[in-house]
C-alpha positions as protocol buffer text, in pm:
chain_id: "A"
residue {
  index: 1
  type: MET
  ca { x: -592 y: -508 z: -2470 }
}
residue {
  index: 2
  type: SER
  ca { x: -414 y: -374 z: -2778 }
}
residue {
  index: 3
  type: ALA
  ca { x: -149 y: -121 z: -2737 }
}
residue {
  index: 4
  type: THR
  ca { x: -270 y: 83 z: -3026 }
}
residue {
  index: 5
  type: THR
  ca { x: -622 y: 72 z: -2924 }
}
residue {
  index: 6
  type: ASP
  ca { x: -558 y: 161 z: -2565 }
}
residue {
  index: 7
  type: LEU
  ca { x: -341 y: 457 z: -2657 }
}
residue {
  index: 8
  type: GLY
  ca { x: -591 y: 591 z: -2892 }
}
residue {
  index: 9
  type: ALA
  ca { x: -871 y: 545 z: -2642 }
}
residue {
  index: 10
  type: PHE
  ca { x: -672 y: 706 z: -2374 }
}
residue {
  index: 11
  type: LEU
  ca { x: -597 y: 1020 z: -2584 }
}
residue {
  index: 12
  type: ARG
  ca { x: -958 y: 1051 z: -2691 }
}
residue {
  index: 13
  type: THR
  ca { x: -1103 y: 1025 z: -2344 }
}
residue {
  index: 14
  type: ARG
  ca { x: -857 y: 1283 z: -2219 }
}
residue {
  index: 15
  type: ARG
  ca { x: -922 y: 1516 z: -2506 }
}
residue {
  index: 16
  type: ALA
  ca { x: -1300 y: 1478 z: -2455 }
}
residue {
  index: 17
  type: ARG
  ca { x: -1284 y: 1592 z: -2092 }
}
residue {
  index: 18
  type: LEU
  ca { x: -1134 y: 1929 z: -2166 }
}
residue {
  index: 19
  type: ARG
  ca { x: -1304 y: 2253 z: -2264 }
}
residue {
  index: 20
  type: PRO
  ca { x: -1160 y: 2554 z: -2447 }
}
residue {
  index: 21
  type: GLU
  ca { x: -1165 y: 2760 z: -2135 }
}
residue {
  index: 22
  type: ASP
  ca { x: -970 y: 2491 z: -1947 }
}
residue {
  index: 23
  type: VAL
  ca { x: -658 y: 2543 z: -2168 }
}
residue {
  index: 24
  type: ALA
  ca { x: -716 y: 2919 z: -2226 }
}
residue {
  index: 25
  type: LEU
  ca { x: -841 y: 2881 z: -2592 }
}
residue {
  index: 26
  type: ARG
  ca { x: -1100 y: 3112 z: -2719 }
}
residue {
  index: 27
  type: ASP
  ca { x: -1438 y: 2940 z: -2782 }
}
residue {
  index: 28
  type: PHE
  ca { x: -1590 y: 3100 z: -3089 }
}
residue {
  index: 29
  type: GLY
  ca { x: -1928 y: 2944 z: -3006 }
}
residue {
  index: 30
  type: GLY
  ca { x: -2143 y: 2728 z: -3222 }
}
residue {
  index: 31
  type: ARG
  ca { x: -2221 y: 2353 z: -3176 }
}
residue {
  index: 32
  type: ARG
  ca { x: -1909 y: 2140 z: -3139 }
}
residue {
  index: 33
  type: ARG
  ca { x: -1945 y: 1815 z: -3320 }
}
residue {
  index: 34
  type: VAL
  ca { x: -1731 y: 1626 z: -3058 }
}
residue {
  index: 35
  type: ALA
  ca { x: -1708 y: 1651 z: -2680 }
}
residue {
  index: 36
  type: GLY
  ca { x: -1415 y: 1832 z: -2550 }
}
residue {
  index: 37
  type: LEU
  ca { x: -1129 y: 1974 z: -2750 }
}
residue {
  index: 38
  type: ARG
  ca { x: -1084 y: 1916 z: -3130 }
}
residue {
  index: 39
  type: ARG
  ca { x: -771 y: 1727 z: -3254 }
}
residue {
  index: 40
  type: GLU
  ca { x: -660 y: 2055 z: -3407 }
}
residue {
  index: 41
  type: GLU
  ca { x: -669 y: 2229 z: -3058 }
}
residue {
  index: 42
  type: ILE
  ca { x: -462 y: 1959 z: -2890 }
}
residue {
  index: 43
  type: ALA
  ca { x: -213 y: 1958 z: -3174 }
}
residue {
  index: 44
  type: GLN
  ca { x: -177 y: 2337 z: -3146 }
}
residue {
  index: 45
  type: LEU
  ca { x: -121 y: 2314 z: -2780 }
}
residue {
  index: 46
  type: ALA
  ca { x: 126 y: 2040 z: -2799 }
}
residue {
  index: 47
  type: GLY
  ca { x: 322 y: 2208 z: -3086 }
}
residue {
  index: 48
  type: VAL
  ca { x: 278 y: 1925 z: -3328 }
}
residue {
  index: 49
  type: SER
  ca { x: 94 y: 1890 z: -3664 }
}
residue {
  index: 50
  type: VAL
  ca { x: -271 y: 1790 z: -3678 }
}
residue {
  index: 51
  type: ASP
  ca { x: -160 y: 1488 z: -3902 }
}
residue {
  index: 52
  type: TYR
  ca { x: 94 y: 1372 z: -3644 }
}
residue {
  index: 53
  type: TYR
  ca { x: -162 y: 1402 z: -3356 }
}
residue {
  index: 54
  type: THR
  ca { x: -423 y: 1230 z: -3558 }
}
residue {
  index: 55
  type: ARG
  ca { x: -191 y: 943 z: -3630 }
}
residue {
  index: 56
  type: MET
  ca { x: -103 y: 923 z: -3256 }
}
residue {
  index: 57
  type: GLU
  ca { x: -475 y: 868 z: -3178 }
}
residue {
  index: 58
  type: GLN
  ca { x: -483 y: 597 z: -3449 }
}
residue {
  index: 59
  type: GLY
  ca { x: -171 y: 428 z: -3298 }
}
residue {
  index: 60
  type: ARG
  ca { x: 36 y: 482 z: -3620 }
}
residue {
  index: 61
  type: VAL
  ca { x: 325 y: 666 z: -3479 }
}
residue {
  index: 62
  type: PRO
  ca { x: 583 y: 388 z: -3410 }
}
residue {
  index: 63
  type: ASN
  ca { x: 839 y: 568 z: -3184 }
}
residue {
  index: 64
  type: PRO
  ca { x: 707 y: 898 z: -3045 }
}
residue {
  index: 65
  type: SER
  ca { x: 968 y: 1082 z: -2860 }
}
residue {
  index: 66
  type: ALA
  ca { x: 962 y: 1148 z: -2479 }
}
residue {
  index: 67
  type: ALA
  ca { x: 960 y: 1518 z: -2558 }
}
residue {
  index: 68
  type: VAL
  ca { x: 653 y: 1485 z: -2772 }
}
residue {
  index: 69
  type: LEU
  ca { x: 472 y: 1264 z: -2514 }
}
residue {
  index: 70
  type: ASP
  ca { x: 553 y: 1517 z: -2242 }
}
residue {
  index: 71
  type: ALA
  ca { x: 411 y: 1792 z: -2460 }
}
residue {
  index: 72
  type: LEU
  ca { x: 92 y: 1595 z: -2517 }
}
residue {
  index: 73
  type: ALA
  ca { x: 67 y: 1527 z: -2147 }
}
residue {
  index: 74
  type: ARG
  ca { x: 80 y: 1909 z: -2080 }
}
residue {
  index: 75
  type: ALA
  ca { x: -174 y: 1988 z: -2359 }
}
residue {
  index: 76
  type: LEU
  ca { x: -404 y: 1730 z: -2215 }
}
residue {
  index: 77
  type: ARG
  ca { x: -353 y: 1841 z: -1861 }
}
residue {
  index: 78
  type: LEU
  ca { x: -262 y: 1493 z: -1750 }
}
residue {
  index: 79
  type: ASP
  ca { x: -147 y: 1441 z: -1385 }
}
residue {
  index: 80
  type: GLU
  ca { x: 187 y: 1248 z: -1304 }
}
residue {
  index: 81
  type: GLU
  ca { x: 22 y: 899 z: -1310 }
}
residue {
  index: 82
  type: GLU
  ca { x: -151 y: 969 z: -1624 }
}
residue {
  index: 83
  type: THR
  ca { x: 164 y: 1095 z: -1782 }
}
residue {
  index: 84
  type: ARG
  ca { x: 351 y: 787 z: -1697 }
}
residue {
  index: 85
  type: HIS
  ca { x: 53 y: 577 z: -1825 }
}
residue {
  index: 86
  type: LEU
  ca { x: 76 y: 757 z: -2154 }
}
residue {
  index: 87
  type: HIS
  ca { x: 447 y: 691 z: -2191 }
}
residue {
  index: 88
  type: ARG
  ca { x: 387 y: 322 z: -2122 }
}
residue {
  index: 89
  type: LEU
  ca { x: 112 y: 286 z: -2377 }
}
residue {
  index: 90
  type: ALA
  ca { x: 309 y: 483 z: -2654 }
}
residue {
  index: 91
  type: GLN
  ca { x: 611 y: 259 z: -2605 }
}
residue {
  index: 92
  type: LEU
  ca { x: 430 y: -71 z: -2621 }
}
residue {
  index: 93
  type: ARG
  ca { x: 506 y: -209 z: -2960 }
}
residue {
  index: 94
  type: PRO
  ca { x: 330 y: -542 z: -3044 }
}
residue {
  index: 95
  type: ALA
  ca { x: 640 y: -680 z: -3212 }
}
residue {
  index: 96
  type: ALA
  ca { x: 843 y: -633 z: -2895 }
}
residue {
  index: 97
  type: ARG
  ca { x: 594 y: -819 z: -2683 }
}
residue {
  index: 98
  type: ARG
  ca { x: 667 y: -1155 z: -2530 }
}
residue {
  index: 99
  type: PRO
  ca { x: 424 y: -1437 z: -2605 }
}
residue {
  index: 100
  type: PRO
  ca { x: 175 y: -1482 z: -2329 }
}
residue {
  index: 101
  type: ARG
  ca { x: 286 y: -1728 z: -2062 }
}
residue {
  index: 102
  type: ALA
  ca { x: 66 y: -2036 z: -2047 }
}
residue {
  index: 103
  type: ARG
  ca { x: 127 y: -2074 z: -1674 }
}
residue {
  index: 104
  type: PRO
  ca { x: 225 y: -1743 z: -1508 }
}
residue {
  index: 105
  type: GLU
  ca { x: 411 y: -1772 z: -1186 }
}
residue {
  index: 106
  type: GLN
  ca { x: 213 y: -1787 z: -865 }
}
residue {
  index: 107
  type: GLN
  ca { x: 283 y: -1522 z: -625 }
}
residue {
  index: 108
  type: GLN
  ca { x: 427 y: -1612 z: -290 }
}
residue {
  index: 109
  type: VAL
  ca { x: 367 y: -1376 z: 3 }
}
residue {
  index: 110
  type: ARG
  ca { x: 690 y: -1210 z: 136 }
}
residue {
  index: 111
  type: PRO
  ca { x: 781 y: -1380 z: 467 }
}
residue {
  index: 112
  type: MET
  ca { x: 793 y: -1039 z: 653 }
}
residue {
  index: 113
  type: LEU
  ca { x: 458 y: -945 z: 529 }
}
residue {
  index: 114
  type: ARG
  ca { x: 322 y: -1261 z: 686 }
}
residue {
  index: 115
  type: VAL
  ca { x: 488 y: -1165 z: 1006 }
}
residue {
  index: 116
  type: LEU
  ca { x: 325 y: -814 z: 988 }
}
residue {
  index: 117
  type: LEU
  ca { x: -6 y: -956 z: 926 }
}
residue {
  index: 118
  type: ALA
  ca { x: 2 y: -1181 z: 1236 }
}
residue {
  index: 119
  type: GLU
  ca { x: 134 y: -890 z: 1446 }
}
residue {
  index: 120
  type: LEU
  ca { x: -125 y: -642 z: 1323 }
}
residue {
  index: 121
  type: ARG
  ca { x: -405 y: -778 z: 1568 }
}
residue {
  index: 122
  type: ASP
  ca { x: -611 y: -463 z: 1602 }
}
residue {
  index: 123
  type: ILE
  ca { x: -575 y: -323 z: 1244 }
}
residue {
  index: 124
  type: PRO
  ca { x: -742 y: -496 z: 953 }
}
residue {
  index: 125
  type: ALA
  ca { x: -484 y: -571 z: 689 }
}
residue {
  index: 126
  type: LEU
  ca { x: -428 y: -774 z: 372 }
}
residue {
  index: 127
  type: VAL
  ca { x: -168 y: -841 z: 109 }
}
residue {
  index: 128
  type: MET
  ca { x: -280 y: -750 z: -244 }
}
residue {
  index: 129
  type: GLY
  ca { x: -82 y: -899 z: -537 }
}
residue {
  index: 130
  type: ARG
  ca { x: -95 y: -852 z: -914 }
}
residue {
  index: 131
  type: ARG
  ca { x: -434 y: -804 z: -1071 }
}
residue {
  index: 132
  type: MET
  ca { x: -569 y: -705 z: -715 }
}
residue {
  index: 133
  type: ASP
  ca { x: -555 y: -1071 z: -609 }
}
residue {
  index: 134
  type: VAL
  ca { x: -580 y: -1112 z: -230 }
}
residue {
  index: 135
  type: LEU
  ca { x: -285 y: -1318 z: -127 }
}
residue {
  index: 136
  type: ALA
  ca { x: -304 y: -1308 z: 254 }
}
residue {
  index: 137
  type: TRP
  ca { x: -499 y: -1135 z: 535 }
}
residue {
  index: 138
  type: ASN
  ca { x: -525 y: -1126 z: 903 }
}
residue {
  index: 139
  type: ALA
  ca { x: -813 y: -1190 z: 1158 }
}
residue {
  index: 140
  type: ALA
  ca { x: -897 y: -832 z: 1184 }
}
residue {
  index: 141
  type: ALA
  ca { x: -956 y: -814 z: 809 }
}
residue {
  index: 142
  type: VAL
  ca { x: -1200 y: -1109 z: 833 }
}
residue {
  index: 143
  type: ALA
  ca { x: -1398 y: -926 z: 1088 }
}
residue {
  index: 144
  type: LEU
  ca { x: -1420 y: -613 z: 868 }
}
residue {
  index: 145
  type: LEU
  ca { x: -1431 y: -748 z: 508 }
}
residue {
  index: 146
  type: GLY
  ca { x: -1536 y: -1117 z: 537 }
}
residue {
  index: 147
  type: ASP
  ca { x: -1355 y: -1447 z: 539 }
}
residue {
  index: 148
  type: TYR
  ca { x: -1148 y: -1489 z: 221 }
}
residue {
  index: 149
  type: ALA
  ca { x: -1077 y: -1850 z: 319 }
}
residue {
  index: 150
  type: ALA
  ca { x: -1452 y: -1930 z: 258 }
}
residue {
  index: 151
  type: ARG
  ca { x: -1389 y: -1854 z: -110 }
}
residue {
  index: 152
  type: PRO
  ca { x: -1190 y: -2066 z: -364 }
}
residue {
  index: 153
  type: PRO
  ca { x: -818 y: -1931 z: -396 }
}
residue {
  index: 154
  type: ALA
  ca { x: -897 y: -1851 z: -765 }
}
residue {
  index: 155
  type: GLU
  ca { x: -1188 y: -1625 z: -658 }
}
residue {
  index: 156
  type: ARG
  ca { x: -1001 y: -1394 z: -409 }
}
residue {
  index: 157
  type: ASN
  ca { x: -973 y: -1064 z: -602 }
}
residue {
  index: 158
  type: ILE
  ca { x: -1063 y: -726 z: -484 }
}
residue {
  index: 159
  type: ALA
  ca { x: -1215 y: -595 z: -810 }
}
residue {
  index: 160
  type: ARG
  ca { x: -1426 y: -912 z: -884 }
}
residue {
  index: 161
  type: ILE
  ca { x: -1565 y: -904 z: -536 }
}
residue {
  index: 162
  type: THR
  ca { x: -1644 y: -531 z: -561 }
}
residue {
  index: 163
  type: PHE
  ca { x: -1836 y: -569 z: -891 }
}
residue {
  index: 164
  type: LEU
  ca { x: -1985 y: -917 z: -869 }
}
residue {
  index: 165
  type: ASP
  ca { x: -2048 y: -975 z: -496 }
}
residue {
  index: 166
  type: PRO
  ca { x: -2375 y: -807 z: -397 }
}
residue {
  index: 167
  type: ALA
  ca { x: -2266 y: -778 z: -33 }
}
residue {
  index: 168
  type: SER
  ca { x: -1992 y: -535 z: -135 }
}
residue {
  index: 169
  type: ARG
  ca { x: -2260 y: -277 z: -235 }
}
residue {
  index: 170
  type: ALA
  ca { x: -2411 y: -298 z: 112 }
}
residue {
  index: 171
  type: LEU
  ca { x: -2079 y: -279 z: 294 }
}
residue {
  index: 172
  type: TYR
  ca { x: -1928 y: 17 z: 110 }
}
residue {
  index: 173
  type: ALA
  ca { x: -2101 y: 346 z: 193 }
}
residue {
  index: 174
  type: ASP
  ca { x: -1936 y: 497 z: -134 }
}
residue {
  index: 175
  type: TRP
  ca { x: -1946 y: 183 z: -348 }
}
residue {
  index: 176
  type: ALA
  ca { x: -1940 y: 368 z: -681 }
}
residue {
  index: 177
  type: ALA
  ca { x: -1625 y: 547 z: -576 }
}
residue {
  index: 178
  type: CYS
  ca { x: -1455 y: 237 z: -456 }
}
residue {
  index: 179
  type: ALA
  ca { x: -1563 y: 52 z: -774 }
}
residue {
  index: 180
  type: ARG
  ca { x: -1420 y: 338 z: -988 }
}
residue {
  index: 181
  type: GLU
  ca { x: -1097 y: 327 z: -807 }
}
residue {
  index: 182
  type: ASN
  ca { x: -1060 y: -49 z: -894 }
}
residue {
  index: 183
  type: VAL
  ca { x: -1123 y: 16 z: -1246 }
}
residue {
  index: 184
  type: ALA
  ca { x: -853 y: 289 z: -1263 }
}
residue {
  index: 185
  type: TYR
  ca { x: -610 y: 65 z: -1086 }
}
residue {
  index: 186
  type: LEU
  ca { x: -678 y: -221 z: -1337 }
}
residue {
  index: 187
  type: HIS
  ca { x: -609 y: 17 z: -1623 }
}
residue {
  index: 188
  type: LEU
  ca { x: -282 y: 99 z: -1446 }
}
residue {
  index: 189
  type: GLU
  ca { x: -198 y: -278 z: -1424 }
}
residue {
  index: 190
  type: ALA
  ca { x: -296 y: -330 z: -1798 }
}
residue {
  index: 191
  type: GLY
  ca { x: -54 y: -57 z: -1899 }
}
residue {
  index: 192
  type: ARG
  ca { x: 227 y: -223 z: -1697 }
}
residue {
  index: 193
  type: HIS
  ca { x: 150 y: -583 z: -1794 }
}
residue {
  index: 194
  type: PRO
  ca { x: -31 y: -578 z: -2139 }
}
residue {
  index: 195
  type: ASP
  ca { x: 58 y: -950 z: -2200 }
}
residue {
  index: 196
  type: ASP
  ca { x: -83 y: -1092 z: -1879 }
}
residue {
  index: 197
  type: PRO
  ca { x: -353 y: -1326 z: -1986 }
}
residue {
  index: 198
  type: GLN
  ca { x: -512 y: -1356 z: -1645 }
}
residue {
  index: 199
  type: LEU
  ca { x: -548 y: -987 z: -1622 }
}
residue {
  index: 200
  type: THR
  ca { x: -699 y: -992 z: -1959 }
}
residue {
  index: 201
  type: GLN
  ca { x: -940 y: -1268 z: -1853 }
}
residue {
  index: 202
  type: LEU
  ca { x: -1045 y: -1078 z: -1542 }
}
residue {
  index: 203
  type: ILE
  ca { x: -1117 y: -755 z: -1739 }
}
residue {
  index: 204
  type: GLY
  ca { x: -1311 y: -946 z: -1991 }
}
residue {
  index: 205
  type: GLU
  ca { x: -1511 y: -1121 z: -1737 }
}
residue {
  index: 206
  type: LEU
  ca { x: -1595 y: -801 z: -1554 }
}
residue {
  index: 207
  type: SER
  ca { x: -1685 y: -628 z: -1887 }
}
residue {
  index: 208
  type: VAL
  ca { x: -1929 y: -900 z: -1970 }
}
residue {
  index: 209
  type: LYS
  ca { x: -2096 y: -930 z: -1623 }
}
residue {
  index: 210
  type: SER
  ca { x: -2103 y: -581 z: -1515 }
}
residue {
  index: 211
  type: GLU
  ca { x: -2246 y: -295 z: -1704 }
}
residue {
  index: 212
  type: GLU
  ca { x: -2101 y: -24 z: -1470 }
}
residue {
  index: 213
  type: PHE
  ca { x: -1748 y: -177 z: -1516 }
}
residue {
  index: 214
  type: ARG
  ca { x: -1794 y: -183 z: -1881 }
}
residue {
  index: 215
  type: ARG
  ca { x: -1897 y: 186 z: -1880 }
}
residue {
  index: 216
  type: TRP
  ca { x: -1623 y: 305 z: -1656 }
}
residue {
  index: 217
  type: TRP
  ca { x: -1353 y: 102 z: -1831 }
}
residue {
  index: 218
  type: ALA
  ca { x: -1433 y: 278 z: -2148 }
}
residue {
  index: 219
  type: GLU
  ca { x: -1362 y: 619 z: -1975 }
}
residue {
  index: 220
  type: HIS
  ca { x: -999 y: 484 z: -1935 }
}
residue {
  index: 221
  type: PRO
  ca { x: -943 y: 626 z: -1578 }
}
residue {
  index: 222
  type: VAL
  ca { x: -579 y: 560 z: -1432 }
}
residue {
  index: 223
  type: GLN
  ca { x: -502 y: 583 z: -1059 }
}
residue {
  index: 224
  type: ASP
  ca { x: -261 y: 393 z: -833 }
}
residue {
  index: 225
  type: LYS
  ca { x: -382 y: 260 z: -508 }
}
residue {
  index: 226
  type: THR
  ca { x: -224 y: 471 z: -241 }
}
residue {
  index: 227
  type: THR
  ca { x: -389 y: 613 z: 51 }
}
residue {
  index: 228
  type: GLY
  ca { x: -736 y: 745 z: 139 }
}
residue {
  index: 229
  type: VAL
  ca { x: -1055 y: 714 z: 336 }
}
residue {
  index: 230
  type: LYS
  ca { x: -1317 y: 437 z: 303 }
}
residue {
  index: 231
  type: ARG
  ca { x: -1668 y: 444 z: 479 }
}
residue {
  index: 232
  type: PHE
  ca { x: -1839 y: 139 z: 552 }
}
residue {
  index: 233
  type: HIS
  ca { x: -2192 y: 19 z: 661 }
}
residue {
  index: 234
  type: HIS
  ca { x: -2084 y: -280 z: 854 }
}
residue {
  index: 235
  type: PRO
  ca { x: -2375 y: -524 z: 940 }
}
residue {
  index: 236
  type: VAL
  ca { x: -2252 y: -558 z: 1300 }
}
residue {
  index: 237
  type: VAL
  ca { x: -2146 y: -218 z: 1405 }
}
residue {
  index: 238
  type: GLY
  ca { x: -2295 y: 4 z: 1152 }
}
residue {
  index: 239
  type: GLY
  ca { x: -2103 y: 317 z: 1025 }
}
residue {
  index: 240
  type: LEU
  ca { x: -1710 y: 315 z: 1002 }
}
residue {
  index: 241
  type: GLU
  ca { x: -1491 y: 555 z: 850 }
}
residue {
  index: 242
  type: LEU
  ca { x: -1129 y: 422 z: 810 }
}
residue {
  index: 243
  type: ASP
  ca { x: -817 y: 551 z: 680 }
}
residue {
  index: 244
  type: TYR
  ca { x: -630 y: 302 z: 445 }
}
residue {
  index: 245
  type: GLU
  ca { x: -265 y: 295 z: 362 }
}
residue {
  index: 246
  type: THR
  ca { x: -91 y: 93 z: 82 }
}
residue {
  index: 247
  type: LEU
  ca { x: 261 y: -2 z: 163 }
}
residue {
  index: 248
  type: ARG
  ca { x: 500 y: -145 z: -98 }
}
residue {
  index: 249
  type: ALA
  ca { x: 843 y: -293 z: -75 }
}
residue {
  index: 250
  type: ALA
  ca { x: 1107 y: -101 z: -280 }
}
residue {
  index: 251
  type: ASP
  ca { x: 1214 y: -404 z: -462 }
}
residue {
  index: 252
  type: ASP
  ca { x: 868 y: -565 z: -538 }
}
residue {
  index: 253
  type: SER
  ca { x: 594 y: -336 z: -639 }
}
residue {
  index: 254
  type: GLY
  ca { x: 375 y: -657 z: -724 }
}
residue {
  index: 255
  type: GLN
  ca { x: 278 y: -698 z: -360 }
}
residue {
  index: 256
  type: ALA
  ca { x: 122 y: -442 z: -126 }
}
residue {
  index: 257
  type: LEU
  ca { x: 27 y: -440 z: 237 }
}
residue {
  index: 258
  type: ILE
  ca { x: -310 y: -261 z: 277 }
}
residue {
  index: 259
  type: THR
  ca { x: -412 y: -147 z: 635 }
}
residue {
  index: 260
  type: TYR
  ca { x: -739 y: 2 z: 770 }
}
residue {
  index: 261
  type: ALA
  ca { x: -732 y: 213 z: 1084 }
}
residue {
  index: 262
  type: ALA
  ca { x: -966 y: 459 z: 1265 }
}
residue {
  index: 263
  type: ALA
  ca { x: -846 y: 783 z: 1419 }
}
residue {
  index: 264
  type: PRO
  ca { x: -820 y: 746 z: 1791 }
}
residue {
  index: 265
  type: GLY
  ca { x: -1103 y: 890 z: 1997 }
}
residue {
  index: 266
  type: THR
  ca { x: -1348 y: 883 z: 1717 }
}
residue {
  index: 267
  type: PRO
  ca { x: -1679 y: 689 z: 1690 }
}
residue {
  index: 268
  type: SER
  ca { x: -1515 y: 464 z: 1422 }
}
residue {
  index: 269
  type: TRP
  ca { x: -1236 y: 388 z: 1667 }
}
residue {
  index: 270
  type: ASP
  ca { x: -1480 y: 261 z: 1927 }
}
residue {
  index: 271
  type: ALA
  ca { x: -1697 y: 76 z: 1656 }
}
residue {
  index: 272
  type: LEU
  ca { x: -1381 y: -102 z: 1531 }
}
residue {
  index: 273
  type: ARG
  ca { x: -1273 y: -207 z: 1878 }
}
residue {
  index: 274
  type: MET
  ca { x: -1620 y: -334 z: 1924 }
}
residue {
  index: 275
  type: LEU
  ca { x: -1612 y: -524 z: 1595 }
}
residue {
  index: 276
  type: LEU
  ca { x: -1287 y: -694 z: 1675 }
}
residue {
  index: 277
  type: ALA
  ca { x: -1395 y: -791 z: 2017 }
}
residue {
  index: 278
  type: TRP
  ca { x: -1717 y: -940 z: 1878 }
}
residue {
  index: 279
  type: ALA
  ca { x: -1525 y: -1141 z: 1620 }
}
residue {
  index: 280
  type: ALA
  ca { x: -1255 y: -1263 z: 1843 }
}
residue {
  index: 281
  type: PRO
  ca { x: -1409 y: -1583 z: 1958 }
}
residue {
  index: 282
  type: SER
  ca { x: -1500 y: -1699 z: 1609 }
}
residue {
  index: 283
  type: VAL
  ca { x: -1191 y: -1591 z: 1418 }
}
residue {
  index: 284
  type: PRO
  ca { x: -863 y: -1773 z: 1446 }
}
residue {
  index: 285
  type: ALA
  ca { x: -563 y: -1588 z: 1589 }
}
residue {
  index: 286
  type: SER
  ca { x: -410 y: -1572 z: 1241 }
}
residue {
  index: 287
  type: SER
  ca { x: -609 y: -1609 z: 922 }
}
residue {
  index: 288
  type: VAL
  ca { x: -309 y: -1589 z: 695 }
}
residue {
  index: 289
  type: PRO
  ca { x: -321 y: -1892 z: 452 }
}
residue {
  index: 290
  type: ALA
  ca { x: -36 y: -2123 z: 448 }
}
residue {
  index: 291
  type: ALA
  ca { x: 86 y: -2063 z: 93 }
}
residue {
  index: 292
  type: GLU
  ca { x: -170 y: -2106 z: -175 }
}
residue {
  index: 293
  type: PRO
  ca { x: -195 y: -1784 z: -380 }
}
residue {
  index: 294
  type: PRO
  ca { x: -473 y: -1744 z: -636 }
}
residue {
  index: 295
  type: ALA
  ca { x: -413 y: -1941 z: -947 }
}
residue {
  index: 296
  type: VAL
  ca { x: -635 y: -1726 z: -1168 }
}
residue {
  index: 297
  type: ALA
  ca { x: -713 y: -1361 z: -1167 }
}
residue {
  index: 298
  type: HIS
  ca { x: -1045 y: -1386 z: -1006 }
}
residue {
  index: 299
  type: SER
  ca { x: -1194 y: -1287 z: -662 }
}
residue {
  index: 300
  type: VAL
  ca { x: -1373 y: -1314 z: -349 }
}
residue {
  index: 301
  type: VAL
  ca { x: -1442 y: -1268 z: 8 }
}
residue {
  index: 302
  type: GLY
  ca { x: -1655 y: -1508 z: 187 }
}
residue {
  index: 303
  type: GLY
  ca { x: -1780 y: -1582 z: 524 }
}
residue {
  index: 304
  type: ARG
  ca { x: -2007 y: -1348 z: 698 }
}
residue {
  index: 305
  type: SER
  ca { x: -2037 y: -1052 z: 472 }
}
residue {
  index: 306
  type: PRO
  ca { x: -1774 y: -943 z: 232 }
}
residue {
  index: 307
  type: ALA
  ca { x: -1612 y: -701 z: 19 }
}
residue {
  index: 308
  type: ALA
  ca { x: -1261 y: -588 z: 14 }
}
residue {
  index: 309
  type: GLY
  ca { x: -1006 y: -326 z: -107 }
}
């Protein structure tokens, strides 16, 4: 993951998705040699020279100003998250990078998150760490997503499970949408932590083993994991539509509590209650692992039938 390469790829993919009519430019017709807008058109919209913008795409502008980056963001119609990502990529200078750590620190689950997991008996919940590693979970999450404890700690990772575990394709009704969200979040993480060797290893492994990941990664999507709806085809109770929420501590964005819940009075509410009752005899009261966080950015969900995230 090179800062200059990623910046150029990001700018090109965002330029390619725009058409003249999207930005109120007159299209004089004729066959366009490239998808989307030309460099000249973006430069015009951003108020910079064509040469300057060309050098930006090539990663040859050492210190672009915040004003120029904001102008490019407006020209490329970037949303807030994409704009922040553009600033991060543009400000990553190889000379300023720290050398990769041979042994990155292992994450320890925050004590209060462990308490919350144990108390959320009727709500599937897990703690997601850096690189989408699954650090801890509760019994309800086991019932919904599968038993992470059945997998080695180094293989508990949401993205790796989604792309490399065939069970995830059966579990998620909108598998492609879920998978693309994971790619977008990993791009965000790569912009935040460009020197993380475990993240680089994870992205490299997924690129080699999954053609879909490789194709979507090249599109350079960027999206944080916040809130939304996921639909499941659970092997025990059938269809489920659950709202998910991602909660982060103000002083530690590297850990997030992700919860899944159904709207009361809906078929999904009844199905989730049925699932938890079915799983109760076979799942311990608390499935939160004692401490062992993942040692490597890898993946998993095991047990009955898994996928997660």
